[in-house]
Structures are given as C-alpha cells and as structure tokens.
BADREN-457241 format. One record per residue (C-alpha): x, y, z; residue in three letters. Coordinates in steps of 0.1 Angstrom, whole numbers, padded with zeros to 4 digits. Each point is the difference from the previous one (the first is absolute). Last residue first. Example, Ala and Ser with C-alpha at 12.3 -4.5 7.8 and 13.67 -1.06 7.14 Angstrom:
BEGIN
+-------+-------+-------+-----+
:  east : north :    up : res :
+-------+-------+-------+-----+
:  0137 : -0011 :  0071 : ser :
: -0014 : -0034 :  0007 : ala :
+-------+-------+-------+-----+
***
This chain:
BEGIN
+-------+-------+-------+-----+
:  east : north :    up : res :
+-------+-------+-------+-----+
:  0106 : -0002 :  0261 : ser :
: -0028 :  0003 : -0028 : lys :
: -0002 :  0032 : -0010 : val :
: -0019 :  0005 : -0032 : met :
:  0006 :  0030 : -0022 : ile :
: -0024 :  0010 : -0025 : leu :
:  0005 :  0026 : -0024 : val :
: -0031 :  0015 : -0014 : met :
: -0014 :  0016 : -0036 : lys :
: -0031 :  0006 : -0004 : phe :
: -0026 :  0010 : -0025 : arg :
: -0030 :  0018 :  0017 : thr :
: -0020 : -0012 :  0031 : leu :
:  0023 : -0031 : -0002 : ala :
: -0018 : -0031 :  0026 : lys :
:  0026 : -0012 :  0030 : leu :
: -0010 : -0021 :  0029 : gly :
:  0007 : -0011 :  0035 : his :
: -0006 : -0024 :  0028 : pro :
:  0026 :  0005 :  0028 : lys :
:  0024 : -0034 :  0006 : asn :
:  0032 :  0029 : -0004 : ala :
: -0013 :  0037 :  0003 : pro :
:  0003 :  0017 : -0042 : leu :
:  0020 :  0025 :  0008 : ile :
: -0009 :  0035 : -0024 : ile :
:  0018 :  0021 : -0016 : met :
: -0004 :  0033 : -0020 : glu :
:  0021 :  0015 : -0033 : gly :
: -0033 : -0005 : -0021 : pro :
: -0033 :  0001 :  0021 : his :
: -0014 : -0030 :  0018 : leu :
: -0037 :  0001 :  0009 : asn :
: -0006 : -0016 :  0037 : his :
: -0028 : -0025 :  0004 : ala :
: -0011 : -0014 :  0031 : lys :
: -0007 : -0037 :  0000 : gly :
:  0029 : -0019 :  0018 : ala :
:  0028 :  0020 : -0027 : ile :
: -0017 :  0014 : -0031 : thr :
:  0020 :  0018 : -0028 : val :
: -0016 :  0022 : -0017 : glu :
:  0018 :  0011 : -0034 : ala :
:  0019 :  0028 : -0015 : glu :
:  0018 :  0007 : -0032 : gly :
:  0039 : -0003 : -0001 : glu :
:  0030 : -0007 :  0022 : leu :
: -0020 : -0014 :  0030 : asp :
:  0021 : -0019 :  0027 : gln :
: -0015 : -0028 :  0018 : ile :
:  0014 : -0021 :  0030 : leu :
: -0002 : -0029 :  0011 : ala :
:  0000 : -0021 :  0031 : asp :
:  0002 : -0040 :  0008 : phe :
: -0030 : -0026 :  0005 : pro :
: -0018 :  0010 : -0036 : ala :
: -0039 :  0006 :  0003 : ser :
: -0020 :  0004 : -0030 : his :
: -0029 :  0023 : -0014 : glu :
:  0000 : -0001 : -0043 : ser :
:  0025 :  0021 : -0021 : leu :
: -0020 :  0021 : -0021 : arg :
:  0002 :  0014 : -0030 : gln :
: -0021 :  0027 : -0009 : gly :
:  0019 :  0025 : -0025 : arg :
:  0033 : -0021 : -0005 : asp :
:  0025 : -0012 :  0022 : phe :
:  0036 :  0002 :  0005 : ala :
:  0022 : -0012 :  0018 : phe :
:  0032 : -0007 :  0015 : ile :
:  0013 : -0026 :  0020 : thr :
:  0028 : -0004 :  0028 : val :
:  0003 : -0027 :  0023 : ser :
: -0001 : -0012 :  0033 : gly :
:  0030 : -0023 :  0025 : ser :
:  0000 : -0034 : -0022 : lys :
:  0011 :  0024 : -0027 : arg :
: -0011 :  0018 : -0034 : gln :
:  0007 :  0033 : -0017 : val :
: -0012 :  0017 : -0026 : leu :
: -0035 : -0021 : -0010 : glu :
: -0019 :  0018 : -0027 : arg :
: -0041 : -0001 :  0005 : ser :
: -0030 :  0008 : -0027 : val :
: -0030 :  0008 :  0012 : ile :
: -0028 : -0009 : -0029 : val :
: -0030 :  0017 : -0015 : asp :
:  0024 :  0021 : -0025 : gln :
:  0039 : -0006 :  0005 : gln :
:  0013 :  0029 :  0013 : tyr :
:  0043 : -0005 :  0005 : his :
:  0029 : -0010 :  0023 : val :
:  0033 :  0013 :  0007 : leu :
:  0000 :  0035 : -0019 : asp :
: -0021 :  0008 :  0035 : thr :
:  0029 : -0010 :  0016 : leu :
:  0022 :  0027 : -0008 : lys :
:  0037 : -0020 : -0009 : trp :
:  0032 :  0002 :  0017 : thr :
:  0026 : -0034 : -0013 : gln :
:  0017 : -0025 :  0026 : gly :
: -0024 : -0030 : -0005 : lys :
: -0032 :  0013 : -0025 : leu :
:  0017 : -0035 : -0020 : ser :
: -0006 : -0024 :  0025 : gln :
: -0044 :  0005 : -0014 : asp :
: -0017 : -0022 :  0027 : thr :
: -0029 : -0013 : -0020 : lys :
: -0030 :  0024 : -0011 : lys :
: -0033 : -0009 :  0008 : lys :
: -0032 :  0004 : -0018 : lys :
: -0029 :  0001 :  0023 : ile :
: -0035 : -0002 : -0008 : ala :
: -0027 :  0004 :  0031 : val :
: -0028 : -0019 : -0006 : met :
+-------+-------+-------+-----+
***
C-alpha cells in the first residue's frame, strides 16, 4: 500500500515567487504531495517520491501532464514504459491506463486538465 502525505492548497503562495522543488520534501518510504491549484477545470500538484515508491496503474477521464523536476521515474502508459528525466514532460492521455515508479528520489508537477 502506498502512503501519500497530502498537504492542502496553500493560499499564501498566491502572488509570490518560489522554486517548485522547495515546496515539497522527501520523506522515507512515502510519497508527499502538495496541491498548488484546485479548480473544477483542473489542478496542479507537486509530488516528492522516495526511491522505489509507485502509483499503481489507473486511468482518468481527462488528460494529465507530468513535468519531471528532479530524479528519474518510469511512467507506463497503456503497457508501454517511458523513462522520465529532469526537465522532461509527458502527457498521460485520457482513459489510458498509466502508472509511475520512482527509479531514484523523484519530484514532479502533475497538471490535470479537466476541461
């Protein structure tokens, strides 16, 4: 079972500059997330995965985009594996099964586009 520690949206970030990798910190054997924006039309969430942590395969009814900020991960989409490195992005197509495994400690931004 994956342990995810989720922080609520922090309104104090609005109108400020910050470095994404500083907004969430690694914790041993868990995935930490921090929601930056939450709207009916989509969301922006930053994650920190300890090495070996994973999100099991699932699907969503809308597209999502992953931006690798730090570390490496294997992203699987419809059974095909893609290695993701810092600075790279990948789009998770709507209704396609996808999963993720952190090959190293890994930070990412997840942008969900619901409309």
